N, CA, C and O of each residue as an XYZ file, in Angstrom:
396
protein
N       3.288      5.380     -7.039
C       4.778      5.127     -6.360
C       4.808      4.746     -8.563
O       4.145      4.484     -9.567
N       6.294      5.050     -7.928
C       7.094      5.055    -10.082
C       6.406      4.176    -10.245
O       5.927      3.885     -9.149
N       5.764      3.039    -11.589
C       5.766      1.862    -11.993
C       7.617      1.904    -11.875
O       8.027      0.932    -11.241
N       8.403      2.564    -12.224
C       9.767      1.193    -12.607
C      10.076      1.102    -11.424
O      11.149      0.498    -11.449
N       9.727      1.397    -10.001
C      10.547      1.165     -8.819
C      10.034      0.566     -8.785
O      10.852     -0.347     -8.893
N       8.323     -0.321     -8.641
C       7.077     -1.237     -8.173
C       7.890     -2.185     -9.216
O       8.279     -3.280     -8.811
N       8.145     -1.787    -10.526
C       8.354     -3.628    -11.414
C       9.826     -4.123    -10.567
O      10.248     -5.276    -10.472
N      10.472     -2.795     -9.967
C      12.097     -3.214     -9.746
C      11.659     -4.227     -7.920
O      12.363     -4.705     -7.030
N      10.656     -4.155     -8.081
C      10.522     -5.032     -6.199
C       9.517     -6.201     -6.949
O       8.685     -6.834     -6.300
N       9.710     -6.369     -8.288
C       8.474     -8.008     -8.270
C       9.864     -9.135     -7.696
O       9.865     -9.851     -6.695
N      10.890     -8.966     -8.671
C      11.682     -9.868     -7.863
C      12.514    -10.449     -6.530
O      12.980    -11.539     -6.197
N      12.438     -9.154     -5.979
C      12.525     -9.442     -4.587
C      11.355    -10.135     -3.802
O      11.526    -10.814     -2.790
N       9.996     -9.846     -4.469
C       8.858     -8.974     -2.933
C       7.999    -11.171     -3.830
O       7.180    -11.827     -3.186
N       8.673    -11.738     -5.508
C       8.529    -12.840     -5.500
C       9.760    -14.173     -4.525
O       9.518    -15.376     -4.424
N      10.781    -13.578     -4.055
C      11.332    -14.299     -3.929
C      11.223    -14.265     -2.334
O      11.548    -15.308     -1.766
N      10.868    -13.351     -1.663
C      10.319    -13.401     -0.447
C       8.977    -13.672     -0.382
O       8.425    -12.995      0.485
N       8.275    -14.387     -0.960
C       6.962    -14.681     -0.964
C       7.162    -16.086     -1.153
O       6.722    -16.605     -0.128
N       7.676    -17.151     -2.068
C       8.308    -18.327     -2.261
C       8.988    -18.317     -1.291
O       8.487    -19.030     -0.422
N      10.387    -17.613     -0.827
C      10.860    -18.437      0.365
C       9.904    -19.029      1.745
O       9.816    -20.173      2.192
N       9.256    -17.755      2.188
C       8.606    -17.672      3.536
C       7.130    -17.547      3.229
O       6.428    -16.960      4.052
N       6.616    -18.016      2.182
C       5.061    -18.538      1.894
C       4.022    -17.571      2.995
O       4.079    -17.340      4.202
N       3.026    -17.141      1.835
C       1.941    -16.472      1.534
C       1.648    -15.845      3.509
O       1.745    -14.795      4.145
N       1.304    -17.142      3.737
C       0.852    -16.861      5.227
C       1.382    -16.291      6.431
O       0.807    -15.811      7.407
N       3.201    -16.518      6.028
C       3.424    -15.340      6.772
C       3.465    -14.471      6.545
O       3.421    -13.708      7.509
N       3.611    -13.630      4.748
C       3.877    -12.040      4.330
C       2.881    -11.485      4.663
O       2.946    -10.313      5.035
N       1.208    -12.429      4.609
C       0.074    -11.652      4.883
C       0.442    -10.786      6.253
O       0.682     -9.616      5.953
N       0.554    -11.059      7.724
C       0.952    -11.805      9.064
C       2.076    -10.057      8.978
O       2.105     -8.894      9.380
N       2.740    -10.967      8.222
C       3.802     -9.652      8.275
C       3.673     -7.984      7.855
O       4.147     -6.889      8.156
N       2.668     -8.627      6.928
C       1.524     -7.304      6.546
C       0.649     -5.742      7.262
O       0.567     -4.522      7.398
N       0.172     -7.094      7.509
C      -0.122     -6.950      9.090
C       0.398     -6.479     10.452
O      -0.243     -5.993     11.384
N       1.775     -6.747     10.346
C       2.844     -6.412     11.804
C       3.106     -4.256     10.765
O       3.283     -3.194     11.363
N       3.024     -4.435      9.455
C       3.906     -3.135      9.146
C       2.504     -1.853      8.650
O       2.768     -0.704      8.299
N       1.155     -2.389      8.738
C      -0.251     -2.265      8.745
C       0.990     -0.792     11.029
O       1.558      0.192     11.503
N       0.360     -2.235     11.148
C       0.554     -1.662     12.779
C       1.614     -0.557     13.420
O       1.482      0.113     14.444
N       3.044     -0.606     12.184
C       3.193     -0.040     12.609
C       3.165      1.778     12.287
O       3.057      2.836     12.908
N       3.401      1.099     10.416
C       2.012      2.447     10.071
C       0.782      3.531     10.419
O       0.642      4.749     10.301
N       0.265      2.827     10.731
C      -0.442      2.592     11.517
C      -0.376      3.617     13.102
O      -1.275      4.280     13.619
N       0.977      3.413     13.525
C       1.761      3.885     15.251
C       1.812      5.217     14.681
O       1.316      6.286     15.036
N       2.651      4.821     13.559
C       3.860      6.427     12.814
C       2.357      7.345     12.700
O       1.954      6.717     13.678
N       1.913      7.694     12.577
C       0.432      8.319     11.666
C       0.045      9.179     13.288
O       0.043     10.348     13.672
N      -0.167      8.229     13.714
C      -1.067      8.649     15.420
C       0.152      9.592     15.860
O      -0.245     10.554     16.517
N       1.217      9.563     15.706
C       1.809     10.022     15.995
C       2.665     11.270     15.726
O       3.692     11.458     16.378
N       2.282     12.067     14.838
C       2.317     13.075     13.663
C       1.838     13.441     14.134
O       1.017     12.746     14.734
N       1.851     15.538     14.452
C       3.618     15.253     13.638
C       4.324     16.012     15.108
O       5.129     16.942     15.149
N       3.812     15.383     16.046
C       4.425     15.748     17.954
C       5.410     14.609     17.230
O       6.324     15.001     16.505
N       5.165     13.025     17.479
C       6.583     12.507     18.076
C       6.691     11.445     16.764
O       7.117     10.304     16.944
N       6.466     11.698     16.052
C       7.132     10.542     14.728
C       7.279     12.432     13.215
O       6.427     13.319     13.154
N       8.619     12.358     12.327
C       9.143     12.522     11.847
C       8.191     12.866     10.826
O       7.044     12.954     11.264
N       8.325     13.093      9.562
C       7.744     13.088      8.308
C       8.499     11.388      8.177
O       7.926     10.342      8.485
N       9.773     11.509      7.690
C      10.846     10.534      7.581
C      10.665      9.315      7.879
O      10.627      8.369      7.091
N      10.497      9.285      9.529
C       9.717      8.011     10.681
C       8.412      7.993      9.549
O       8.909      8.718      8.687
N       7.084      7.623      9.030
C       5.986      7.807      8.516
C       6.970      7.458      7.341
O       7.164      6.264      7.115
N       7.666      8.495      6.503
C       7.440      7.878      5.051
C       8.330      6.587      5.534
O       8.024      5.494      5.059
N       9.353      6.668      6.405
C       9.578      4.413      6.351
C       8.446      3.355      6.640
O       8.809      2.179      6.633
N       7.430      3.562      6.834
C       6.749      3.122      7.055
C       5.955      2.751      6.453
O       5.264      1.732      6.455
N       6.051      3.966      5.643
C       4.781      3.876      4.302
C       5.760      3.072      3.210
O       5.040      2.471      2.413
N       6.944      2.909      2.977
C       7.361      2.291      1.912
C       7.892      1.188      2.392
O       8.857      0.774      1.748
N       7.502      0.430      3.534
C       7.309     -0.852      4.702
C       6.854     -1.347      4.003
O       7.320     -2.293      3.369
N       5.289     -0.635      3.844
C       3.715     -0.764      3.613
C       4.072     -1.401      2.313
O       4.227     -2.581      1.997
N       4.131     -0.628      1.854
C       4.455     -0.157      0.195
C       4.858     -2.024     -1.041
O       4.366     -2.674     -1.963
N       6.220     -2.010      0.032
C       6.740     -3.771      0.193
C       5.665     -4.720     -0.471
O       5.495     -5.377     -1.499
N       4.762     -4.266      1.250
C       4.633     -5.593      1.147
C       3.255     -5.092      0.807
O       2.560     -5.899      1.425
N       2.664     -4.501      0.381
C       1.875     -4.233     -1.233
C       1.978     -4.911     -2.151
O       0.922     -5.175     -2.727
N       3.043     -5.397     -2.615
C       3.499     -5.246     -3.692
C       3.559     -6.672     -4.212
O       3.453     -7.242     -5.298
N       3.931     -7.212     -2.042
C       3.384     -9.055     -2.165
C       2.634     -9.554     -2.423
O       2.693    -10.363     -3.349
N       1.453     -9.304     -1.674
C       0.225     -9.223     -1.230
C      -0.823     -9.793     -2.792
O      -1.577    -10.747     -2.983
N      -0.301     -8.497     -3.752
C      -0.675     -8.108     -5.307
C      -0.431     -9.149     -5.620
O      -1.242    -10.022     -5.930
N       0.904     -9.238     -5.587
C       1.479    -10.804     -6.690
C       0.622    -11.786     -6.087
O      -0.143    -12.269     -6.922
N       0.427    -12.432     -4.479
C       0.421    -13.238     -3.477
C      -1.473    -13.608     -3.858
O      -1.929    -14.748     -3.955
N      -2.522    -11.931     -4.060
C      -4.125    -12.318     -3.895
C      -4.117    -12.156     -5.848
O      -5.127    -12.808     -6.115
N      -3.432    -11.568     -7.489
C      -3.498    -11.955     -8.682
C      -3.209    -10.548     -8.620
O      -4.150     -9.822     -8.301
N      -1.844     -9.897     -8.914
C      -2.124     -8.877     -9.405
C      -3.301     -8.279    -10.499
O      -3.827     -7.234    -10.117
N      -3.609     -8.629    -11.353
C      -4.370     -8.430    -12.189
C      -5.345     -8.434    -11.707
O      -6.066     -7.693    -12.374
N      -6.141     -9.040    -10.487
C      -7.732     -8.619     -9.816
C      -6.684     -7.227     -8.974
O      -6.719     -6.208     -9.663
N      -6.084     -7.117     -8.066
C      -5.901     -6.062     -7.280
C      -5.213     -4.867     -8.715
O      -5.012     -3.671     -8.502
N      -5.060     -5.273     -9.538
C      -4.858     -3.081    -10.608
C      -6.854     -3.007    -10.864
O      -7.533     -2.039    -10.521
N      -7.308     -4.044    -11.402
C      -9.502     -4.441    -11.782
C      -9.396     -3.511    -10.303
O      -9.489     -2.290    -10.432
N      -9.228     -4.005     -9.092
C     -10.450     -3.627     -7.423
C      -9.265     -2.391     -7.686
O      -9.807     -1.316     -7.430
N      -8.372     -2.264     -7.950
C      -7.352     -0.150     -7.793
C      -8.270      1.178     -8.562
O      -8.936      2.102     -8.095
N      -7.840      0.635    -10.321
C      -8.690      0.668    -11.138
C     -10.202      1.062     -9.940
O      -9.888      1.297     -8.773
N     -11.740      1.106    -10.312
C     -11.986      0.622    -10.405
C     -12.427      1.870     -8.502
O     -13.438      2.477     -8.149
N     -11.489      1.740     -8.061
C     -11.794      2.650     -6.711
C     -11.024      4.241     -7.075
O     -11.327      5.315     -6.555
N      -9.987      4.000     -8.092
C      -9.992      5.387     -7.710
C     -10.659      5.832     -9.342
O     -10.106      6.857     -9.741
N     -11.450      5.419    -10.094
C     -12.451      5.859    -10.785
C     -13.541      6.751     -9.427
O     -13.871      7.936     -9.391
N     -13.811      5.827     -8.622
C     -14.174      6.421     -7.839
C     -14.264      6.849     -7.041
O     -15.366      7.025     -6.523
N     -12.653      7.420     -6.284
C     -12.197      8.347     -6.597
C     -12.416      9.820     -6.719
O     -12.830     10.661     -5.921
N     -11.853      9.901     -8.455
C     -12.006     10.556     -9.047
C     -13.763     11.893     -9.665
O     -13.956     13.015    -10.135
N     -14.428     10.851     -9.258
C     -15.659     11.085     -9.071
C     -16.352     12.022     -7.982
O     -17.057     12.999     -8.236
N     -16.092     11.645     -7.005
C     -16.068     12.128     -5.682
C     -15.225     13.108     -5.677
O     -15.685     14.096     -5.104
N     -13.888     13.274     -6.195
C     -13.436     14.968     -6.360
C     -13.987     15.713     -6.874
O     -14.303     16.703     -6.215
N     -14.354     15.650     -8.171
C     -15.508     15.645     -9.178
C     -16.587     16.383     -8.172
O     -16.654     17.559     -7.816
N     -17.258     15.447     -7.909
C     -18.467     16.262     -7.495
C     -17.909     16.775     -6.280
O     -19.134     16.690     -6.372
N     -17.332     17.248     -5.166
C     -16.267     17.638     -4.250
C     -16.682     19.296     -4.826
O     -17.558     20.049     -4.399
N     -15.690     19.507     -5.944
C     -14.942     20.558     -6.174
C     -16.443     21.129     -6.868
O     -16.516     22.348     -6.710
N     -17.542     20.610     -7.527
C     -19.044     21.262     -7.067
C     -19.279     21.631     -6.173
O     -20.008     22.621     -6.237
N     -18.967     21.265     -5.053
C     -19.840     22.474     -4.268
C     -20.941     21.157     -2.974
O     -21.549     21.140     -1.904
N     -20.491     20.204     -4.247
C     -21.489     18.758     -2.852
C     -20.410     17.646     -2.740
O     -19.840     16.859     -3.495
N     -20.413     18.013     -1.264
C     -19.757     15.991     -0.374
C     -20.228     14.991     -1.084
O     -21.381     14.725     -1.421
N     -19.448     14.579     -1.237
C     -19.259     13.104     -1.025
C     -20.859     11.646     -0.016
O     -20.607     10.447      0.112
């Protein structure tokens, strides 16, 4: 995601957390993840790329809220570590050895 857009999401996401609380937004995130799962399971026969993109956008908004709720620094650290692992896996796969 574009870093500028991620930053732009901060204020409304902070307000949503303040208004509805972490637990309600966690529940909402689970609902949004379910909707994405459904859209992906229907793709490509019964869901369009636009429908999937809508659900991805909803999940990304909820992920921003969750990151703020659980700690941006912690999430960034874990994201960086997992991205490094993916990079290593891809490099290994390119050399002909599956991870």
